[in-house]
All heavy atoms as TSV, in Angstrom:
chain	resi	resn	atom	element	x	y	z
A	1	MET	N	N	-9.914	-1.277	0.659
A	1	MET	CA	C	-10.869	-1.328	1.756
A	1	MET	C	C	-10.959	0.058	2.378
A	1	MET	O	O	-10.112	0.915	2.130
A	1	MET	CB	C	-10.483	-2.403	2.772
A	1	MET	CG	C	-9.279	-2.091	3.617
A	1	MET	SD	S	-8.820	-3.368	4.825
A	1	MET	CE	C	-8.607	-4.824	3.837
A	2	SER	N	N	-11.968	0.265	3.158
A	2	SER	CA	C	-12.130	1.557	3.805
A	2	SER	C	C	-11.048	1.762	4.869
A	2	SER	O	O	-10.442	0.805	5.348
A	2	SER	CB	C	-13.511	1.660	4.459
A	2	SER	OG	O	-13.592	0.813	5.588
A	3	ARG	N	N	-10.823	2.994	5.249
A	3	ARG	CA	C	-9.844	3.308	6.287
A	3	ARG	C	C	-10.208	2.677	7.620
A	3	ARG	O	O	-9.367	2.137	8.308
A	3	ARG	CB	C	-9.685	4.822	6.438
A	3	ARG	CG	C	-9.052	5.468	5.229
A	3	ARG	CD	C	-8.871	6.947	5.443
A	3	ARG	NE	N	-8.280	7.603	4.280
A	3	ARG	CZ	C	-7.015	7.579	3.947
A	3	ARG	NH1	N	-6.152	6.942	4.701
A	3	ARG	NH2	N	-6.572	8.211	2.891
A	4	SER	N	N	-11.514	2.710	7.966
A	4	SER	CA	C	-11.917	2.129	9.251
A	4	SER	C	C	-11.731	0.618	9.241
A	4	SER	O	O	-11.307	0.040	10.241
A	4	SER	CB	C	-13.365	2.509	9.588
A	4	SER	OG	O	-14.246	2.055	8.606
A	5	LYS	N	N	-12.014	-0.033	8.109
A	5	LYS	CA	C	-11.788	-1.475	8.041
A	5	LYS	C	C	-10.307	-1.807	8.122
A	5	LYS	O	O	-9.920	-2.783	8.775
A	5	LYS	CB	C	-12.387	-2.045	6.750
A	5	LYS	CG	C	-12.278	-3.551	6.666
A	5	LYS	CD	C	-12.969	-4.133	5.477
A	5	LYS	CE	C	-12.817	-5.648	5.471
A	5	LYS	NZ	N	-13.461	-6.261	4.308
A	6	ALA	N	N	-9.475	-0.994	7.487
A	6	ALA	CA	C	-8.027	-1.209	7.564
A	6	ALA	C	C	-7.538	-1.112	8.982
A	6	ALA	O	O	-6.734	-1.925	9.432
A	6	ALA	CB	C	-7.299	-0.215	6.662
A	7	ARG	N	N	-8.025	-0.113	9.738
A	7	ARG	CA	C	-7.600	0.057	11.126
A	7	ARG	C	C	-8.033	-1.131	11.970
A	7	ARG	O	O	-7.343	-1.504	12.926
A	7	ARG	CB	C	-8.155	1.353	11.706
A	7	ARG	CG	C	-7.414	2.578	11.244
A	7	ARG	CD	C	-7.821	3.846	11.979
A	7	ARG	NE	N	-9.197	4.206	11.724
A	7	ARG	CZ	C	-9.620	5.013	10.760
A	7	ARG	NH1	N	-8.742	5.535	9.930
A	7	ARG	NH2	N	-10.882	5.309	10.599
A	8	LYS	N	N	-9.180	-1.761	11.656
A	8	LYS	CA	C	-9.668	-2.918	12.397
A	8	LYS	C	C	-8.947	-4.201	11.993
A	8	LYS	O	O	-8.859	-5.154	12.758
A	8	LYS	CB	C	-11.173	-3.079	12.203
A	8	LYS	CG	C	-11.975	-1.970	12.812
A	8	LYS	CD	C	-13.455	-2.116	12.489
A	8	LYS	CE	C	-14.255	-0.928	13.018
A	8	LYS	NZ	N	-15.665	-0.994	12.582
A	9	THR	N	N	-8.470	-4.248	10.743
A	9	THR	CA	C	-7.893	-5.461	10.181
A	9	THR	C	C	-6.399	-5.604	10.451
A	9	THR	O	O	-5.905	-6.707	10.696
A	9	THR	CB	C	-8.131	-5.490	8.642
A	9	THR	OG1	O	-9.540	-5.392	8.400
A	9	THR	CG2	C	-7.596	-6.752	8.023
A	10	PHE	N	N	-5.665	-4.496	10.379
A	10	PHE	CA	C	-4.212	-4.544	10.439
A	10	PHE	C	C	-3.658	-3.935	11.741
A	10	PHE	O	O	-4.311	-3.105	12.358
A	10	PHE	CB	C	-3.610	-3.784	9.254
A	10	PHE	CG	C	-3.949	-4.411	7.921
A	10	PHE	CD1	C	-4.904	-3.843	7.105
A	10	PHE	CD2	C	-3.305	-5.553	7.497
A	10	PHE	CE1	C	-5.240	-4.417	5.879
A	10	PHE	CE2	C	-3.628	-6.131	6.266
A	10	PHE	CZ	C	-4.595	-5.545	5.458
A	11	THR	N	N	-2.471	-4.364	12.102
A	11	THR	CA	C	-1.800	-3.873	13.299
A	11	THR	C	C	-0.553	-3.066	12.909
A	11	THR	O	O	-0.136	-3.080	11.745
A	11	THR	CB	C	-1.329	-5.045	14.193
A	11	THR	OG1	O	-0.299	-5.768	13.458
A	11	THR	CG2	C	-2.470	-5.978	14.548
A	12	VAL	N	N	0.027	-2.402	13.889
A	12	VAL	CA	C	1.273	-1.678	13.650
A	12	VAL	C	C	2.363	-2.632	13.196
A	12	VAL	O	O	3.180	-2.318	12.325
A	12	VAL	CB	C	1.699	-0.890	14.902
A	12	VAL	CG1	C	3.059	-0.252	14.722
A	12	VAL	CG2	C	0.663	0.186	15.222
A	13	ALA	N	N	2.373	-3.846	13.751
A	13	ALA	CA	C	3.344	-4.857	13.300
A	13	ALA	C	C	3.150	-5.208	11.832
A	13	ALA	O	O	4.146	-5.371	11.097
A	13	ALA	CB	C	3.224	-6.102	14.166
A	14	ASP	N	N	1.905	-5.329	11.394
A	14	ASP	CA	C	1.640	-5.587	9.971
A	14	ASP	C	C	2.163	-4.444	9.120
A	14	ASP	O	O	2.751	-4.669	8.060
A	14	ASP	CB	C	0.119	-5.723	9.723
A	14	ASP	CG	C	-0.528	-6.915	10.404
A	14	ASP	OD1	O	0.145	-7.955	10.552
A	14	ASP	OD2	O	-1.691	-6.777	10.793
A	15	LEU	N	N	1.929	-3.221	9.584
A	15	LEU	CA	C	2.401	-2.028	8.858
A	15	LEU	C	C	3.933	-2.062	8.725
A	15	LEU	O	O	4.455	-1.830	7.628
A	15	LEU	CB	C	1.961	-0.766	9.591
A	15	LEU	CG	C	2.416	0.565	8.973
A	15	LEU	CD1	C	1.857	0.750	7.587
A	15	LEU	CD2	C	2.029	1.719	9.882
A	16	ALA	N	N	4.631	-2.356	9.800
A	16	ALA	CA	C	6.093	-2.408	9.766
A	16	ALA	C	C	6.551	-3.474	8.781
A	16	ALA	O	O	7.502	-3.253	8.007
A	16	ALA	CB	C	6.641	-2.674	11.157
A	17	GLU	N	N	5.908	-4.620	8.785
A	17	GLU	CA	C	6.285	-5.712	7.868
A	17	GLU	C	C	6.046	-5.338	6.415
A	17	GLU	O	O	6.885	-5.567	5.561
A	17	GLU	CB	C	5.495	-6.964	8.214
A	17	GLU	CG	C	5.802	-8.163	7.345
A	17	GLU	CD	C	4.949	-9.380	7.701
A	17	GLU	OE1	O	4.601	-9.554	8.871
A	17	GLU	OE2	O	4.658	-10.137	6.773
A	18	GLN	N	N	4.862	-4.753	6.136
A	18	GLN	CA	C	4.517	-4.441	4.755
A	18	GLN	C	C	5.239	-3.242	4.200
A	18	GLN	O	O	5.281	-3.058	2.979
A	18	GLN	CB	C	2.983	-4.239	4.645
A	18	GLN	CG	C	2.200	-5.497	4.820
A	18	GLN	CD	C	0.732	-5.317	4.529
A	18	GLN	OE1	O	0.314	-4.453	3.765
A	18	GLN	NE2	N	-0.101	-6.130	5.168
A	19	THR	N	N	5.813	-2.412	5.059
A	19	THR	CA	C	6.555	-1.246	4.582
A	19	THR	C	C	8.061	-1.353	4.839
A	19	THR	O	O	8.756	-0.350	4.813
A	19	THR	CB	C	5.993	0.047	5.233
A	19	THR	OG1	O	6.103	-0.057	6.647
A	19	THR	CG2	C	4.574	0.312	4.822
A	20	ALA	N	N	8.513	-2.558	5.068
A	20	ALA	CA	C	9.950	-2.765	5.254
A	20	ALA	C	C	10.691	-2.231	4.020
A	20	ALA	O	O	10.299	-2.491	2.887
A	20	ALA	CB	C	10.251	-4.241	5.459
A	21	GLY	N	N	11.712	-1.442	4.229
A	21	GLY	CA	C	12.467	-0.887	3.128
A	21	GLY	C	C	11.937	0.445	2.614
A	21	GLY	O	O	12.517	1.044	1.729
A	22	VAL	N	N	10.828	0.909	3.178
A	22	VAL	CA	C	10.240	2.186	2.815
A	22	VAL	C	C	10.364	3.112	4.013
A	22	VAL	O	O	10.003	2.756	5.126
A	22	VAL	CB	C	8.731	2.052	2.422
A	22	VAL	CG1	C	8.117	3.421	2.131
A	22	VAL	CG2	C	8.559	1.126	1.243
A	23	GLU	N	N	10.917	4.286	3.786
A	23	GLU	CA	C	11.056	5.255	4.853
A	23	GLU	C	C	9.713	5.952	5.079
A	23	GLU	O	O	9.231	6.682	4.193
A	23	GLU	CB	C	12.132	6.308	4.498
A	23	GLU	CG	C	12.401	7.316	5.576
A	23	GLU	CD	C	12.956	6.671	6.851
A	23	GLU	OE1	O	13.710	5.687	6.751
A	23	GLU	OE2	O	12.602	7.173	7.935
A	24	CYS	N	N	9.074	5.665	6.200
A	24	CYS	CA	C	7.764	6.221	6.493
A	24	CYS	C	C	7.434	6.043	7.980
A	24	CYS	O	O	8.135	5.324	8.670
A	24	CYS	CB	C	6.685	5.551	5.651
A	24	CYS	SG	S	6.493	3.766	5.962
A	25	ARG	N	N	6.370	6.722	8.397
A	25	ARG	CA	C	5.896	6.498	9.751
A	25	ARG	C	C	5.392	5.073	9.856
A	25	ARG	O	O	4.823	4.518	8.922
A	25	ARG	CB	C	4.734	7.457	10.066
A	25	ARG	CG	C	5.155	8.851	10.342
A	25	ARG	CD	C	3.968	9.778	10.549
A	25	ARG	NE	N	3.011	9.293	11.533
A	25	ARG	CZ	C	1.821	9.825	11.707
A	25	ARG	NH1	N	1.424	10.854	10.994
A	25	ARG	NH2	N	1.001	9.338	12.637
A	26	LYS	N	N	5.587	4.465	11.027
A	26	LYS	CA	C	5.144	3.100	11.252
A	26	LYS	C	C	4.452	3.051	12.634
A	26	LYS	O	O	4.919	2.402	13.524
A	26	LYS	CB	C	6.304	2.137	11.165
A	26	LYS	CG	C	6.992	2.143	9.795
A	26	LYS	CD	C	8.153	1.221	9.734
A	26	LYS	CE	C	9.028	1.398	8.549
A	26	LYS	NZ	N	8.508	1.183	7.262
A	27	ASP	N	N	3.354	3.821	12.749
A	27	ASP	CA	C	2.625	3.904	14.022
A	27	ASP	C	C	1.138	3.783	13.773
A	27	ASP	O	O	0.681	3.793	12.618
A	27	ASP	CB	C	2.969	5.189	14.756
A	27	ASP	CG	C	2.640	6.440	13.959
A	27	ASP	OD1	O	1.450	6.742	13.812
A	27	ASP	OD2	O	3.568	7.096	13.456
A	28	ALA	N	N	0.389	3.701	14.863
A	28	ALA	CA	C	-1.059	3.489	14.758
A	28	ALA	C	C	-1.774	4.582	13.992
A	28	ALA	O	O	-2.831	4.356	13.414
A	28	ALA	CB	C	-1.642	3.350	16.172
A	29	GLY	N	N	-1.193	5.769	13.950
A	29	GLY	CA	C	-1.827	6.901	13.277
A	29	GLY	C	C	-1.878	6.760	11.767
A	29	GLY	O	O	-2.638	7.484	11.105
A	30	VAL	N	N	-1.106	5.826	11.214
A	30	VAL	CA	C	-1.111	5.650	9.752
A	30	VAL	C	C	-1.385	4.214	9.316
A	30	VAL	O	O	-1.161	3.855	8.163
A	30	VAL	CB	C	0.235	6.140	9.129
A	30	VAL	CG1	C	0.360	7.635	9.275
A	30	VAL	CG2	C	1.408	5.422	9.739
A	31	VAL	N	N	-1.899	3.393	10.222
A	31	VAL	CA	C	-2.210	2.007	9.872
A	31	VAL	C	C	-3.197	1.953	8.702
A	31	VAL	O	O	-3.142	1.027	7.892
A	31	VAL	CB	C	-2.722	1.202	11.098
A	31	VAL	CG1	C	-3.304	-0.141	10.682
A	31	VAL	CG2	C	-1.583	0.978	12.077
A	32	ASP	N	N	-4.073	2.932	8.595
A	32	ASP	CA	C	-5.060	2.938	7.508
A	32	ASP	C	C	-4.438	3.142	6.127
A	32	ASP	O	O	-5.099	2.972	5.102
A	32	ASP	CB	C	-6.149	3.971	7.761
A	32	ASP	CG	C	-5.616	5.391	7.925
A	32	ASP	OD1	O	-4.383	5.552	8.048
A	32	ASP	OD2	O	-6.428	6.328	7.959
A	33	GLU	N	N	-3.148	3.456	6.071
A	33	GLU	CA	C	-2.428	3.628	4.798
A	33	GLU	C	C	-1.637	2.389	4.436
A	33	GLU	O	O	-0.874	2.404	3.476
A	33	GLU	CB	C	-1.480	4.819	4.897
A	33	GLU	CG	C	-2.174	6.147	5.004
A	33	GLU	CD	C	-2.859	6.578	3.708
A	33	GLU	OE1	O	-2.525	6.038	2.630
A	33	GLU	OE2	O	-3.734	7.450	3.792
A	34	ILE	N	N	-1.816	1.303	5.150
A	34	ILE	CA	C	-1.035	0.086	4.924
A	34	ILE	C	C	-1.255	-0.433	3.488
A	34	ILE	O	O	-2.360	-0.402	2.949
A	34	ILE	CB	C	-1.444	-1.003	5.963
A	34	ILE	CG1	C	-0.471	-2.175	5.946
A	34	ILE	CG2	C	-2.864	-1.447	5.773
A	34	ILE	CD1	C	-0.622	-3.098	7.160
A	35	PRO	N	N	-0.191	-0.898	2.839
A	35	PRO	CA	C	-0.327	-1.384	1.485
A	35	PRO	C	C	-1.425	-2.467	1.315
A	35	PRO	O	O	-2.110	-2.501	0.273
A	35	PRO	CB	C	1.054	-1.956	1.156
A	35	PRO	CG	C	1.989	-1.105	1.976
A	35	PRO	CD	C	1.215	-0.874	3.280
A	36	GLY	N	N	-1.600	-3.306	2.319
A	36	GLY	CA	C	-2.609	-4.375	2.207
A	36	GLY	C	C	-4.039	-3.885	2.123
A	36	GLY	O	O	-4.922	-4.651	1.771
A	37	ALA	N	N	-4.261	-2.614	2.398
A	37	ALA	CA	C	-5.615	-2.066	2.311
A	37	ALA	C	C	-6.002	-1.697	0.875
A	37	ALA	O	O	-7.147	-1.406	0.585
A	37	ALA	CB	C	-5.751	-0.835	3.189
A	38	TYR	N	N	-5.018	-1.713	-0.016
A	38	TYR	CA	C	-5.254	-1.319	-1.398
A	38	TYR	C	C	-5.378	-2.528	-2.306
A	38	TYR	O	O	-4.911	-3.615	-1.984
A	38	TYR	CB	C	-4.096	-0.432	-1.879
A	38	TYR	CG	C	-4.072	0.917	-1.199
A	38	TYR	CD1	C	-3.430	1.074	0.021
A	38	TYR	CD2	C	-4.742	1.999	-1.729
A	38	TYR	CE1	C	-3.432	2.296	0.674
A	38	TYR	CE2	C	-4.762	3.221	-1.084
A	38	TYR	CZ	C	-4.097	3.371	0.117
A	38	TYR	OH	O	-4.119	4.566	0.757
A	39	LYS	N	N	-5.971	-2.329	-3.457
A	39	LYS	CA	C	-6.087	-3.405	-4.441
A	39	LYS	C	C	-4.695	-3.813	-4.879
A	39	LYS	O	O	-3.774	-3.015	-4.933
A	39	LYS	CB	C	-6.866	-2.928	-5.663
A	39	LYS	CG	C	-8.331	-2.672	-5.410
A	39	LYS	CD	C	-9.030	-2.186	-6.645
A	39	LYS	CE	C	-10.488	-1.905	-6.336
A	39	LYS	NZ	N	-11.179	-1.355	-7.504
A	40	ASP	N	N	-4.542	-5.089	-5.239
A	40	ASP	CA	C	-3.274	-5.617	-5.733
A	40	ASP	C	C	-2.981	-4.982	-7.074
A	40	ASP	O	O	-3.779	-5.107	-8.031
A	40	ASP	CB	C	-3.359	-7.134	-5.862
A	40	ASP	CG	C	-2.094	-7.715	-6.460
A	40	ASP	OD1	O	-1.102	-7.827	-5.725
A	40	ASP	OD2	O	-2.123	-8.043	-7.660
A	41	LEU	N	N	-1.852	-4.273	-7.191
A	41	LEU	CA	C	-1.527	-3.571	-8.419
A	41	LEU	C	C	-1.372	-4.503	-9.621
A	41	LEU	O	O	-1.796	-4.184	-10.736
A	41	LEU	CB	C	-0.250	-2.734	-8.240
A	41	LEU	CG	C	0.172	-1.887	-9.425
A	41	LEU	CD1	C	-0.925	-0.910	-9.828
A	41	LEU	CD2	C	1.450	-1.148	-9.099
A	42	GLY	N	N	-0.779	-5.671	-9.401
A	42	GLY	CA	C	-0.628	-6.632	-10.485
A	42	GLY	C	C	-1.980	-7.054	-11.064
A	42	GLY	O	O	-2.151	-7.143	-12.265
A	43	GLU	N	N	-2.916	-7.300	-10.179
A	43	GLU	CA	C	-4.264	-7.680	-10.600
A	43	GLU	C	C	-4.940	-6.553	-11.377
A	43	GLU	O	O	-5.571	-6.778	-12.393
A	43	GLU	CB	C	-5.096	-8.059	-9.378
A	43	GLU	CG	C	-6.507	-8.540	-9.706
A	43	GLU	CD	C	-7.289	-8.891	-8.453
A	43	GLU	OE1	O	-6.675	-9.419	-7.492
A	43	GLU	OE2	O	-8.506	-8.658	-8.463
A	44	VAL	N	N	-4.791	-5.342	-10.878
A	44	VAL	CA	C	-5.388	-4.176	-11.565
A	44	VAL	C	C	-4.789	-4.042	-12.961
A	44	VAL	O	O	-5.521	-3.848	-13.940
A	44	VAL	CB	C	-5.164	-2.894	-10.739
A	44	VAL	CG1	C	-5.580	-1.672	-11.546
A	44	VAL	CG2	C	-5.929	-2.954	-9.436
A	45	MET	N	N	-3.473	-4.144	-13.067
A	45	MET	CA	C	-2.818	-3.990	-14.378
A	45	MET	C	C	-3.203	-5.123	-15.346
A	45	MET	O	O	-3.405	-4.876	-16.534
A	45	MET	CB	C	-1.288	-3.936	-14.204
A	45	MET	CG	C	-0.823	-2.689	-13.473
A	45	MET	SD	S	-1.374	-1.151	-14.220
A	45	MET	CE	C	-0.437	-1.186	-15.753
A	46	ARG	N	N	-3.336	-6.343	-14.811
A	46	ARG	CA	C	-3.735	-7.452	-15.682
A	46	ARG	C	C	-5.146	-7.239	-16.221
A	46	ARG	O	O	-5.419	-7.533	-17.379
A	46	ARG	CB	C	-3.657	-8.797	-14.940
A	46	ARG	CG	C	-2.245	-9.313	-14.784
A	46	ARG	CD	C	-2.215	-10.739	-14.218
A	46	ARG	NE	N	-2.720	-10.812	-12.862
A	46	ARG	CZ	C	-2.035	-10.481	-11.765
A	46	ARG	NH1	N	-0.776	-10.080	-11.890
A	46	ARG	NH2	N	-2.568	-10.582	-10.563
A	47	SER	N	N	-6.022	-6.696	-15.408
A	47	SER	CA	C	-7.404	-6.462	-15.869
A	47	SER	C	C	-7.483	-5.317	-16.868
A	47	SER	O	O	-8.480	-5.198	-17.562
A	47	SER	CB	C	-8.336	-6.199	-14.678
A	47	SER	OG	O	-8.063	-4.964	-14.090
A	48	GLN	N	N	-6.432	-4.502	-16.942
A	48	GLN	CA	C	-6.407	-3.366	-17.874
A	48	GLN	C	C	-5.423	-3.600	-19.030
A	48	GLN	O	O	-5.115	-2.667	-19.768
A	48	GLN	CB	C	-6.014	-2.078	-17.111
A	48	GLN	CG	C	-6.866	-1.755	-15.938
A	48	GLN	CD	C	-8.286	-1.445	-16.341
A	48	GLN	OE1	O	-8.529	-0.739	-17.317
A	48	GLN	NE2	N	-9.250	-1.958	-15.597
A	49	ALA	N	N	-4.953	-4.822	-19.194
A	49	ALA	CA	C	-3.894	-5.119	-20.141
A	49	ALA	C	C	-4.223	-4.665	-21.573
A	49	ALA	O	O	-3.330	-4.263	-22.333
A	49	ALA	CB	C	-3.566	-6.605	-20.149
A	50	ASP	N	N	-5.493	-4.707	-21.932
A	50	ASP	CA	C	-5.867	-4.292	-23.295
A	50	ASP	C	C	-5.961	-2.786	-23.422
A	50	ASP	O	O	-6.140	-2.257	-24.532
A	50	ASP	CB	C	-7.183	-4.930	-23.694
A	50	ASP	CG	C	-8.338	-4.593	-22.765
A	50	ASP	OD1	O	-8.101	-4.338	-21.569
A	50	ASP	OD2	O	-9.509	-4.583	-23.235
A	51	LEU	N	N	-5.810	-2.036	-22.320
A	51	LEU	CA	C	-5.949	-0.596	-22.330
A	51	LEU	C	C	-4.647	0.163	-22.092
A	51	LEU	O	O	-4.561	1.358	-22.383
A	51	LEU	CB	C	-6.951	-0.133	-21.268
A	51	LEU	CG	C	-8.358	-0.731	-21.374
A	51	LEU	CD1	C	-9.174	-0.322	-20.165
A	51	LEU	CD2	C	-9.027	-0.266	-22.654
A	52	VAL	N	N	-3.645	-0.503	-21.558
A	52	VAL	CA	C	-2.419	0.176	-21.171
A	52	VAL	C	C	-1.191	-0.575	-21.673
A	52	VAL	O	O	-1.222	-1.771	-21.950
A	52	VAL	CB	C	-2.303	0.323	-19.630
A	52	VAL	CG1	C	-3.430	1.167	-19.096
A	52	VAL	CG2	C	-2.244	-1.024	-18.954
A	53	GLU	N	N	-0.097	0.158	-21.761
A	53	GLU	CA	C	1.211	-0.436	-22.074
A	53	GLU	C	C	2.129	-0.051	-20.926
A	53	GLU	O	O	2.323	1.110	-20.629
A	53	GLU	CB	C	1.758	0.134	-23.369
A	53	GLU	CG	C	3.149	-0.335	-23.690
A	53	GLU	CD	C	3.761	0.367	-24.892
A	53	GLU	OE1	O	3.092	1.186	-25.519
A	53	GLU	OE2	O	4.941	0.103	-25.163
A	54	VAL	N	N	2.705	-1.033	-20.270
A	54	VAL	CA	C	3.608	-0.775	-19.162
A	54	VAL	C	C	4.947	-0.322	-19.752
A	54	VAL	O	O	5.538	-1.013	-20.574
A	54	VAL	CB	C	3.807	-2.028	-18.285
A	54	VAL	CG1	C	4.840	-1.758	-17.217
A	54	VAL	CG2	C	2.493	-2.471	-17.696
A	55	VAL	N	N	5.388	0.849	-19.348
A	55	VAL	CA	C	6.662	1.373	-19.859
A	55	VAL	C	C	7.715	1.493	-18.752
A	55	VAL	O	O	8.868	1.701	-19.024
A	55	VAL	CB	C	6.468	2.750	-20.539
A	55	VAL	CG1	C	5.593	2.619	-21.770
A	55	VAL	CG2	C	5.887	3.772	-19.578
A	56	ALA	N	N	7.302	1.349	-17.484
A	56	ALA	CA	C	8.255	1.409	-16.381
A	56	ALA	C	C	7.617	0.783	-15.142
A	56	ALA	O	O	6.394	0.731	-15.015
A	56	ALA	CB	C	8.628	2.852	-16.081
A	57	HIS	N	N	8.436	0.300	-14.257
A	57	HIS	CA	C	8.005	-0.205	-12.956
A	57	HIS	C	C	8.708	0.633	-11.897
A	57	HIS	O	O	9.930	0.786	-11.918
A	57	HIS	CB	C	8.379	-1.671	-12.780
A	57	HIS	CG	C	7.650	-2.611	-13.664
A	57	HIS	ND1	N	6.450	-3.192	-13.318
A	57	HIS	CD2	C	7.901	-3.009	-14.939
A	57	HIS	CE1	C	6.023	-3.924	-14.307
A	57	HIS	NE2	N	6.876	-3.847	-15.303
A	58	LEU	N	N	7.941	1.177	-10.994
A	58	LEU	CA	C	8.496	2.050	-9.946
A	58	LEU	C	C	8.407	1.346	-8.600
A	58	LEU	O	O	7.501	0.558	-8.364
A	58	LEU	CB	C	7.721	3.354	-9.871
A	58	LEU	CG	C	7.608	4.143	-11.184
A	58	LEU	CD1	C	6.726	5.368	-10.989
A	58	LEU	CD2	C	8.991	4.552	-11.686
A	59	LYS	N	N	9.327	1.659	-7.683
A	59	LYS	CA	C	9.307	1.119	-6.348
A	59	LYS	C	C	9.257	2.288	-5.372
A	59	LYS	O	O	10.077	3.217	-5.454
A	59	LYS	CB	C	10.546	0.276	-6.057
A	59	LYS	CG	C	10.546	-0.311	-4.649
A	59	LYS	CD	C	11.812	-1.058	-4.378
A	59	LYS	CE	C	11.875	-1.705	-3.040
A	59	LYS	NZ	N	11.290	-1.074	-1.929
A	60	GLN	N	N	8.306	2.255	-4.456
A	60	GLN	CA	C	8.177	3.284	-3.466
A	60	GLN	C	C	9.327	3.188	-2.463
A	60	GLN	O	O	9.648	2.113	-1.984
A	60	GLN	CB	C	6.858	3.134	-2.717
A	60	GLN	CG	C	6.642	4.154	-1.655
A	60	GLN	CD	C	5.300	3.998	-0.950
A	60	GLN	OE1	O	4.573	3.056	-1.218
A	60	GLN	NE2	N	4.997	4.882	-0.062
A	61	VAL	N	N	9.914	4.331	-2.150
A	61	VAL	CA	C	10.994	4.345	-1.168
A	61	VAL	C	C	10.727	5.310	-0.038
A	61	VAL	O	O	11.432	5.285	0.970
A	61	VAL	CB	C	12.384	4.674	-1.826
A	61	VAL	CG1	C	12.787	3.564	-2.781
A	61	VAL	CG2	C	12.330	6.039	-2.516
A	62	VAL	N	N	9.762	6.198	-0.190
A	62	VAL	CA	C	9.387	7.149	0.857
A	62	VAL	C	C	7.901	7.421	0.796
A	62	VAL	O	O	7.305	7.359	-0.288
A	62	VAL	CB	C	10.199	8.446	0.783
A	62	VAL	CG1	C	9.835	9.255	-0.463
A	62	VAL	CG2	C	10.042	9.298	1.996
A	63	CYS	N	N	7.299	7.651	1.945
A	63	CYS	CA	C	5.874	7.981	2.036
A	63	CYS	C	C	5.739	9.044	3.120
A	63	CYS	O	O	6.189	8.861	4.231
A	63	CYS	CB	C	5.050	6.744	2.375
A	63	CYS	SG	S	3.291	7.120	2.572
A	64	VAL	N	N	5.092	10.168	2.767
A	64	VAL	CA	C	4.877	11.251	3.710
A	64	VAL	C	C	3.406	11.483	3.870
A	64	VAL	O	O	2.690	11.672	2.881
A	64	VAL	CB	C	5.565	12.545	3.235
A	64	VAL	CG1	C	5.335	13.675	4.225
A	64	VAL	CG2	C	7.064	12.313	3.007
A	65	LYS	N	N	2.930	11.425	5.096
A	65	LYS	CA	C	1.514	11.680	5.371
A	65	LYS	C	C	1.435	12.682	6.518
A	65	LYS	O	O	2.090	12.542	7.507
A	65	LYS	CB	C	0.792	10.397	5.767
A	65	LYS	CG	C	-0.679	10.627	6.115
A	65	LYS	CD	C	-1.402	9.371	6.511
A	65	LYS	CE	C	-2.840	9.718	6.862
A	65	LYS	NZ	N	-3.606	8.560	7.262
A	66	GLY	N	N	0.578	13.657	6.319
A	66	GLY	CA	C	0.331	14.603	7.415
A	66	GLY	C	C	1.056	15.911	7.279
A	66	GLY	O	O	1.760	16.270	6.475
């Protein structure tokens, strides 16, 4: 979704919940970067299954913005 829609849709509390376990800012200035604003990665990978081979799964542990 767009950054403006993300800011209207999600709260700082949503951001804290969705980024639990990730070291990052958790304030209104970065609500537009909330994971829920992005397409579901599993869905994206399933739709590309005939084009890609998954060789690793990564987990985000840090996010730096600004």
